[in-house]
ZAGUPA-677139 format. One line per 2 residues: number of its first residue (from 1); their letters; for each residue z, x, y of C-alpha. Coordinates in steps of 0.2 Angstrom, whole numbers, plus 5000, padded with zeros to 4 digits. Layout:
REM residues N
NUM = A = Z:X:Y | ...;
***
This chain:
REM residues 114
1 = MK = 4927:5243:5068 | 4920:5239:5083;
3 = IA = 4928:5227:5097 | 4921:5224:5115;
5 = LF = 4937:5217:5125 | 4930:5208:5142;
7 = GF = 4943:5205:5152 | 4942:5187:5166;
9 = NG = 4960:5185:5171 | 4962:5191:5186;
11 = EP = 4982:5190:5182 | 4989:5207:5182;
13 = MC = 5003:5201:5169 | 4986:5193:5158;
15 = FV = 4975:5208:5162 | 4987:5220:5155;
17 = HV = 4986:5212:5138 | 4968:5221:5140;
19 = LL = 4972:5237:5142 | 4986:5237:5130;
21 = NA = 4975:5231:5116 | 4960:5243:5119;
23 = LD = 4973:5257:5118 | 4984:5249:5101;
25 = LA = 4967:5245:5093 | 4959:5262:5099;
27 = AR = 4974:5272:5090 | 4973:5263:5075;
29 = GH = 4953:5271:5074 | 4943:5257:5081;
31 = EV = 4928:5259:5093 | 4933:5250:5109;
33 = RV = 4924:5246:5124 | 4933:5235:5140;
35 = VV = 4923:5227:5151 | 4931:5219:5168;
37 = EG = 4924:5203:5171 | 4930:5188:5184;
39 = SA = 4942:5187:5195 | 4951:5204:5183;
41 = TR = 4938:5215:5195 | 4948:5212:5207;
43 = LV = 4965:5223:5201 | 4955:5238:5196;
45 = PE = 4956:5247:5216 | 4975:5240:5213;
47 = LA = 4979:5248:5197 | 4968:5261:5200;
49 = SE = 4981:5268:5215 | 4994:5275:5210;
51 = GH = 5007:5266:5218 | 5006:5251:5207;
53 = DF = 5016:5248:5191 | 5001:5245:5180;
55 = HG = 4994:5261:5185 | 5001:5273:5171;
57 = LY = 4992:5260:5158 | 4977:5258:5168;
59 = AR = 4976:5278:5169 | 4979:5281:5151;
61 = VE = 4964:5268:5145 | 4951:5278:5159;
63 = QA = 4959:5296:5150 | 4953:5287:5134;
65 = GL = 4935:5284:5140 | 4938:5264:5134;
67 = FD = 4931:5257:5150 | 4916:5251:5149;
69 = GA = 4913:5245:5168 | 4916:5231:5178;
71 = CK = 4903:5215:5181 | 4893:5222:5197;
73 = AC = 4892:5204:5205 | 4909:5199:5200;
75 = AS = 4916:5216:5210 | 4904:5208:5223;
77 = KM = 4909:5192:5225 | 4927:5198:5223;
79 = GV = 4926:5211:5239 | 4929:5223:5229;
81 = LA = 4914:5232:5223 | 4918:5251:5232;
83 = GV = 4935:5253:5225 | 4927:5249:5207;
85 = QA = 4915:5262:5212 | 4925:5270:5218;
87 = AG = 4940:5270:5202 | 4925:5277:5193;
89 = LA = 4918:5264:5184 | 4902:5260:5179;
91 = LL = 4895:5244:5187 | 4887:5232:5173;
93 = DD = 4875:5221:5177 | 4861:5218:5161;
95 = MV = 4865:5199:5162 | 4858:5191:5178;
97 = GH = 4871:5202:5186 | 4885:5202:5174;
99 = PG = 4887:5212:5160 | 4881:5199:5144;
101 = VA = 4889:5197:5129 | 4873:5198:5118;
103 = RY = 4871:5219:5120 | 4887:5221:5113;
105 = LE = 4883:5210:5098 | 4866:5218:5093;
107 = QG = 4878:5235:5095 | 4888:5229:5080;
109 = YQ = 4905:5223:5092 | 4916:5209:5091;
111 = VM = 4919:5201:5105 | 4936:5197:5112;
113 = VF = 4937:5188:5128 | 4954:5190:5139;
***
């Protein structure tokens, strides 16, 4: 199964569930892509920092290659564009500056929004 997890919620305890589900689904053999959207984009520089409580979890998702990227428009609006780029996430902007769901559906992904 191909699954795209769109994480919009910028509350760390909510976003952690995106990361946990990504790892769990991948461990079960599914093809997983994580898209960081909305206020969740401001978490990227925080979670990429080794001092953050959830850095280890974030790093596991990153090392597994599960991140597809982050919304360019939202990262800019949240003031973390440079931090997202420094963290190494691709900037996604195929739908008026935002990552469009249609592209994932057309590629056979089931889309889940958190």
